[in-house]
C-alpha positions in Angstrom: 78.2 126.2 122.9 80.7 128.7 124.3 84.2 129.7 123.4 86.5 127.2 121.7 89.9 126.9 123.5 93.0 124.9 123.2 91.4 121.9 124.8 88.7 121.8 122.1 91.4 122.4 119.4 93.3 119.4 120.8 90.2 117.2 120.6 89.6 118.3 117.0 93.2 117.5 116.1 92.9 114.0 117.6 89.7 113.4 115.6 91.4 114.5 112.4 94.4 112.3 113.1 92.6 109.2 114.3 89.2 109.1 112.6 89.3 111.0 109.3 91.0 110.8 105.9 91.4 114.4 104.9 92.4 116.4 101.8 92.5 120.0 100.9 91.3 121.8 97.8 94.6 123.6 97.3 96.4 120.2 97.1 93.7 118.3 95.3 95.8 115.9 93.3 97.9 114.9 96.3 94.8 114.6 98.4 93.0 112.4 95.9 96.1 110.2 95.5 96.5 109.8 99.3 92.8 109.0 99.8 93.0 106.5 97.0 95.9 104.8 98.6 94.1 104.7 101.9 91.1 103.0 100.4 93.1 100.7 98.2 91.8 102.2 94.9 93.8 100.9 91.9 93.7 101.9 88.3 92.7 99.7 85.3 89.2 98.7 86.1 89.9 98.1 89.8 92.4 95.2 89.2 95.6 97.2 88.9 98.2 96.5 86.3 99.6 93.5 88.1 103.0 94.9 87.2 103.5 96.5 90.6 102.4 99.2 92.9 104.9 101.7 91.4 103.3 101.4 87.9 99.8 101.6 89.4 100.8 104.8 91.3 102.1 106.4 88.1 98.8 105.6 86.3 96.7 106.8 89.2 98.6 110.1 89.4 98.3 110.6 85.6 94.6 109.9 85.8 94.1 112.4 88.7 96.1 115.0 86.9 94.1 114.6 83.7 90.8 115.0 85.6 92.0 118.1 87.4 93.4 120.0 84.4 90.3 122.2 84.2 90.6 123.3 87.8 93.0 126.0 89.1 96.1 124.9 90.9 97.4 125.7 94.3 97.0 129.3 95.5 99.2 130.9 98.1 98.4 133.7 100.4 101.0 136.3 101.3 101.5 135.5 104.9 103.2 138.9 105.5 100.2 140.9 104.2 97.9 142.9 106.5 94.9 141.0 105.1 96.4 137.7 106.1 97.3 138.8 109.6 93.7 140.0 110.1 92.3 136.7 108.7 94.7 134.5 110.7 94.0 136.4 114.0 90.2 135.9 113.5 90.7 132.2 112.5 93.7 130.8 114.4 92.2 127.5 115.3 90.7 126.9 111.9 94.1 127.6 110.4 95.8 125.1 112.7 93.3 122.4 111.7 93.8 123.3 108.1 97.5 122.9 108.4 97.0 119.5 110.1 94.8 118.4 107.3 97.4 119.4 104.7 100.1 117.3 106.4 
């Protein structure tokens, strides 16, 4: 309870870096691929192609892209707009955590 300050933001950033595997909706394909690599997921019934990681990565990316075709892609906010400035000022710490999750 209480206000959230830079100390709490720093703790949250450490938790994200050290404890979680994160992805974001606006970079869904990239996020799913990264999560799959982290957990060692491979295509072709879980055995991989046995032709190499590069070929498996191509198959995995293609599969992810096929699954996400029905969903809208990345959306960008105009960071110079008045609406964005109001939003950012009200949510600075959340925005910083979001940017960390995207990286």
